[in-house]
C-alpha positions in Angstrom: 4.3 -26.3 3.8 1.3 -22.9 3.6 -1.2 -23.9 1.4 -3.6 -21.4 -0.8 -6.8 -20.1 0.9 -8.7 -22.0 -0.4 -8.1 -24.9 1.1 -8.1 -23.8 4.2 -11.3 -24.9 5.6 -10.7 -25.1 9.7 -9.1 -21.5 8.9 -12.0 -19.6 8.0 -14.8 -22.0 9.9 -12.7 -21.0 13.2 -12.3 -17.1 12.4 -15.9 -17.4 12.3 -15.8 -19.0 15.6 -13.4 -17.9 17.9 -12.3 -13.9 16.0 -15.8 -13.0 15.7 -17.3 -12.0 19.5 -21.2 -12.5 17.7 -23.7 -14.8 17.0 -24.9 -17.3 14.4 -28.3 -19.4 14.0 -29.2 -23.0 14.3 -30.6 -24.3 10.4 -34.8 -24.3 11.0 -35.6 -27.1 8.4 -39.8 -28.3 8.0 -41.0 -30.7 6.2 -39.8 -32.3 2.4 -41.0 -30.4 0.1 -41.1 -30.9 -4.0 -39.0 -29.4 -6.2 -37.6 -29.8 -9.6 -34.9 -32.4 -9.6 -31.2 -31.0 -9.9 -27.5 -32.3 -9.9 -25.1 -31.5 -7.9 -23.0 -29.2 -9.8 -26.2 -28.0 -10.6 -27.1 -26.4 -6.7 -23.4 -25.6 -6.8 -23.7 -23.2 -10.1 -27.1 -21.6 -8.3 -24.4 -20.7 -5.4 -22.4 -19.4 -7.4 -24.9 -17.1 -10.0 -27.0 -16.0 -6.7 -28.1 -12.3 -7.2 -28.9 -11.2 -3.5 -27.4 -8.6 -2.1 -29.3 -7.1 0.3 -31.5 -8.9 2.9 -32.5 -8.8 6.6 -34.2 -11.5 9.1 -33.7 -13.9 12.4 -30.9 -16.5 12.7 -30.4 -19.0 15.0 -27.4 -21.2 16.5 -27.1 -24.2 18.1 -23.6 -25.4 19.6 -23.7 -29.3 21.2 -20.2 -29.9 21.2 -19.5 -31.3 24.4 -18.5 -27.8 26.2 -19.7 -26.7 29.9 -21.7 -23.3 29.3 -19.8 -19.9 28.7 -21.4 -17.3 30.0 -20.7 -14.0 27.9 -22.7 -11.0 29.7 -22.8 -10.5 33.7 -20.9 -9.3 36.9 -17.6 -9.9 36.3 -17.4 -11.7 32.7 -14.8 -10.1 30.4 -15.5 -8.9 27.1 -13.6 -10.8 23.9 -12.6 -14.2 24.1 -15.0 -15.5 26.7 -17.8 -13.7 23.8 -16.9 -15.7 21.3 -15.7 -18.9 22.7 -19.6 -18.9 24.1 -20.3 -19.1 20.2 -19.3 -23.6 21.1 -22.2 -24.0 23.6 -25.9 -23.7 23.8 -28.0 -21.6 21.3 -28.6 -18.0 20.4 -30.5 -15.7 18.3 -29.5 -12.7 16.5 -31.1 -10.2 13.5 -28.8 -9.6 10.7 -29.1 -6.7 7.7 -27.1 -6.8 4.9 -26.9 -4.2 1.9 -24.4 -5.2 -0.6 -20.5 -5.7 0.5 -20.1 -2.3 2.2 -22.9 -2.0 4.9 -24.4 -4.7 7.7 -25.2 -5.1 10.8 -26.1 -8.0 13.6 -28.1 -7.8 16.7 -27.5 -10.4 19.1 -29.6 -11.1 21.6 -28.8 -12.4 25.2 -31.3 -12.9 27.2 -29.9 -10.0 30.0 -28.2 -7.8 27.2 -27.9 -6.9 23.7 -24.6 -6.8 21.8 -24.3 -5.5 18.5 -22.1 -5.5 14.8 -22.6 -2.4 12.5 -20.7 -2.4 9.4 -20.5 0.5 7.0 -17.8 1.7 4.3 -14.8 1.9 6.3 -16.0 1.8 9.8 -17.3 -1.1 11.9 -18.3 -0.9 15.8 -18.9 -3.8 17.9 -21.6 -2.6 21.2 -22.3 -4.7 24.4 -24.8 -3.0 26.4 -23.7 -5.6 29.5 -20.9 -2.7 30.2 -22.1 -0.2 27.5 -18.6 -0.7 26.0 -17.8 0.4 22.3 -14.9 -0.4 19.9 -14.9 1.8 16.8 -12.7 0.4 13.8 -11.8 2.1 11.3 -10.3 0.7 7.6 -7.5 2.5 5.7 -8.5 3.7 2.2 -8.5 1.2 -0.2 -5.5 1.5 -3.1 -6.6 1.1 -6.3 -5.6 -2.2 -6.5 -8.0 -3.6 -4.4 -10.6 -1.1 -5.7 -12.2 -4.4 -7.7 -12.1 -6.5 -4.7 -14.5 -3.9 -2.9 -16.9 -3.2 -5.9 -16.9 -5.9 -8.9 -19.5 -9.0 -8.2 -18.9 -11.6 -5.0 -16.3 -14.2 -6.1 -17.9 -17.7 -7.3 -17.2 -21.1 -6.2 -13.9 -22.3 -6.3 -13.5 -25.3 -9.5 -12.3 -28.9 -8.2 -9.3 -27.8 -10.3 -6.5 -26.9 -8.7 -5.0 -25.6 -11.7 -8.2 -23.1 -12.1 -8.1 -21.7 -8.4 -7.4 -18.4 -8.0 -4.6 -16.6 -6.6 -4.1 -17.0 -2.6 -3.4 -13.3 -2.9 -5.9 -11.7 -4.0 -7.7 -8.3 -2.1 -10.3 -8.4 -0.2 -11.7 -5.2 1.7 -10.6 -4.9 4.8 -14.5 -4.3 6.8 -16.7 -6.0 4.6 -20.6 -7.4 5.0 -19.5 -10.9 4.7 -17.4 -10.4 8.0 -21.4 -10.7 9.4 -21.3 -14.5 10.3 -24.4 -15.5 8.1 -25.4 -19.5 6.2 -24.1 -17.8 3.6 -20.3 -16.8 4.8 -20.2 -20.3 6.9 -21.4 -22.2 3.8 -18.6 -20.5 0.9 -15.8 -21.5 3.3 -17.0 -25.5 3.3 -17.9 -25.1 -0.2 -14.1 -23.5 -0.9 -13.2 -27.0 0.9 -14.4 -29.4 -2.0 -12.0 -31.3 -3.3 -11.4 -35.1 -4.7 -11.5 -36.5 -1.2 -15.3 -34.8 -1.0 -18.2 -36.6 -1.8 -21.0 -34.2 -2.8 -24.8 -35.2 -3.2 -28.3 -33.2 -3.2 -30.9 -35.1 -1.0 -34.3 -34.5 -0.2 -35.4 -30.8 -0.2 -36.7 -28.8 2.7 -38.4 -26.0 3.9 -36.1 -23.3 5.0 -37.6 -19.8 6.9 -41.0 -20.6 5.1 -38.8 -21.0 1.6 -38.3 -23.9 -0.4 -34.7 -25.3 -0.4 -32.5 -28.1 -2.3 -30.0 -29.4 0.4 -26.8 -30.1 -0.4 -24.5 -32.5 1.3 -20.6 -32.3 1.4 -19.3 -35.9 2.8 -14.9 -35.9 3.7 -13.6 -38.8 2.6 -10.9 -38.6 5.2 -10.8 -40.3 8.3 -8.3 -37.9 10.2 -10.8 -35.1 10.2 -13.5 -35.1 13.1 -16.0 -33.9 10.7 -18.9 -36.7 9.6 -21.2 -34.2 7.1 -22.0 -31.0 6.2 -25.3 -30.0 4.9 -25.9 -26.8 2.9 -30.1 -25.8 2.6 -29.7 -23.7 -0.9 -33.1 -21.6 -1.4 -34.5 -23.0 -4.3 -35.6 -19.6 -6.8 -32.2 -17.8 -5.6 -29.3 -20.4 -4.8 -28.9 -17.9 -1.6 -27.3 -20.4 1.3 -30.4 -20.7 3.9 -28.8 -22.9 6.5 -26.0 -25.1 7.5 -25.7 -28.4 9.4 -22.8 -29.6 10.5 -22.3 -33.2 11.6 -19.8 -34.8 13.9 -17.8 -38.4 13.8 -19.9 -40.3 16.2 -23.0 -38.2 17.3 -26.3 -38.8 15.9 -27.2 -34.9 16.4 -25.6 -32.2 14.7 -22.3 -30.6 16.3 -23.4 -27.8 15.0 -26.0 -26.0 12.9 -26.7 -22.1 11.4 -29.6 -21.0 9.7 -32.8 -18.6 9.3 -35.6 -18.7 10.5 -37.3 -16.0 9.0 -36.4 -13.8 6.0 -36.9 -10.4 3.8 -35.0 -10.2 0.5 -36.2 -6.7 0.3 -33.1 -3.7 1.3 -33.1 -2.7 5.1 -33.7 0.9 5.7 -29.9 2.6 5.8 -30.9 4.1 9.2 -29.7 0.7 10.5 -26.2 0.9 9.8 -25.5 4.1 11.3 -24.2 3.9 14.8 -24.2 6.3 17.9 -22.0 4.7 21.1 -25.2 5.6 23.6 -24.8 7.9 26.4 -21.8 7.4 28.9 -20.8 4.3 26.8 -16.8 3.6 27.0 -15.6 4.3 23.4 -12.1 2.9 22.2 -11.0 3.3 18.9 -9.0 1.6 16.6 -7.8 1.4 13.6 -6.9 -1.2 11.6 -3.8 -1.2 9.5 -3.3 -0.6 5.6 -2.8 -3.7 3.8 0.7 -3.7 1.4 0.5 -2.7 -1.8 1.3 -5.4 -4.6 4.0 -3.6 -6.6 6.3 -4.7 -9.6 9.4 -4.9 -7.2 11.6 -7.9 -7.1 11.8 -10.2 -4.5 13.2 -9.2 -0.9 12.8 -5.2 -2.0 11.8 -3.2 0.8 8.7 -1.0 -0.2 8.4 1.9 1.2 5.8 2.8 4.4 4.9 -1.2 4.4 6.6 -3.3 6.9 9.3 -6.3 6.3 7.0 -9.0 5.5 9.2 -11.1 8.6 8.1 -9.2 11.1 4.4 -9.7 10.8 3.4 -12.9 12.7 1.5 -14.8 10.0 -0.4 -18.3 10.3 0.9 -21.0 8.4 -1.3 -23.8 7.6 -0.6 -27.9 6.9 -2.0 -30.7 5.9 -4.7 -29.8 3.1 -9.1 -29.5 3.1 -11.1 -31.0 5.9 -7.6 -32.5 6.9 -5.7 -28.5 7.5 -4.0 -27.3 10.7 -3.4 -23.8 10.7 -1.0 -22.6 12.9 -0.9 -19.3 14.8 2.8 -17.7 16.0 3.7 -16.5 19.4 1.5 -13.3 20.2 -1.1 -13.6 17.7 -3.2 -15.4 19.4 -6.0 -13.2 21.3 -5.7 -11.3 24.1 -7.1 -13.6 27.3 -7.2 -16.6 25.0 -6.0 -18.4 27.9 -6.2 -15.8 31.0 -9.9 -15.9 30.8 -11.5 -17.4 34.0 -14.5 -18.3 31.9 -12.3 -20.2 29.2 -10.2 -21.9 31.9 -13.5 -24.5 32.3 -13.0 -25.5 29.1 -9.3 -25.7 28.8 -8.2 -29.4 29.9 -4.3 -29.2 30.4 -1.7 -31.4 28.2 1.9 -31.4 27.8 3.4 -28.0 27.0 0.4 -26.1 27.3 -3.4 -26.4 27.3 -6.4 -27.6 25.0 -9.9 -27.4 24.2 -11.1 -29.9 22.9 -14.8 -31.0 21.3 -16.6 -33.1 18.8 -15.7 -30.6 15.9 -12.9 -28.9 16.7 -9.8 -28.7 18.7 -7.2 -25.9 19.8 -4.0 -26.3 20.9 -2.8 -23.5 22.9 1.2 -24.2 23.7 3.4 -22.5 26.8 5.6 -20.4 24.4 2.2 -18.7 23.2 1.9 -20.6 19.8 -1.8 -22.1 18.9 -2.6 -25.2 16.3 -6.3 -25.4 15.2 -8.4 -27.4 13.4 -11.6 -29.7 12.7 -9.0 -32.7 13.9 -7.9 -34.8 16.7 -5.9 -33.0 19.5 -3.1 -35.6 18.2 -3.0 -34.2 14.9 -2.4 -30.7 16.4 0.2 -32.3 18.4 1.8 -33.5 15.5 2.2 -30.4 13.8 3.1 -28.6 16.2 6.3 -31.3 17.2 7.2 -30.6 13.6 7.7 -26.8 13.8 
């Protein structure tokens, strides 16, 4: 049965890895520093109360999941799925700029090319200099019911009591700076999974990007997840997550790390959030579909202009917290996920389809088009698929 979004740990993390053709960064932690002692609850409260809304900096990512290198640019390299899957291998560097909930820019620096993600209000641009191509996404005008989710304060961390958790149907903006991968965005998805099956503690203080930080540690008690632990470095002055380090069971080194190597908390120049495609660029225009507007109509009553819910393929989640498995219906997986030659080297044949197995994430792609993913072993995905 489907769970609320606050418990969809793999959904949020895999969305960052598979759906975004952009790059994150590795945690650059320095020597242990001396800070006033704080409990885990106090550090969590710092994160929930952080008032950082604007920043610029450099982020680096390192992924050691046991996959072969997947090139993102070069002759014959198709954009899209391969570019997104490339985030699962190697190291990458990017510049990130954020100014509030509506403006953000990510510049991913490859050895042979540059990729840009620019969000400004209802517009989002994705540019790849390797083939001089750009995609322009336009979000619909938000309904009055959605305005509070744009203008209100950033959501606080979910309480550990399930009865106090916010409704999973609360509206959220279609295009947001929170869609740009940053340590804060990644940390929020792990923090949302904290429950009775998670041990939360505070480790030695450290230094990240020249700033003193508390290290918050999450240890799943579950034996069914691939995750051994998650460490989140939290800025001692502002409560902003500066880095995230994920360790897989059976590995001595981190399987994935993301964090700032340079950070400036001043407001970036507004010109950074404007984007004009270079001369000769191939531009593709896409419009995001409007969200259904909540009404007081009885369940099952058609809403004018809104397609029936059963016509929209929707992901479902089985399990809970660290053991969650997300299922994508046939036809809803990213185009080219199985056909791209750059990805075929990472997929292994299994009964009824193909699979991607790493030390931290497993993905099962069935011949009928369904896709299952989670931070669990492949066998758990196959069991979930067999029951649906």
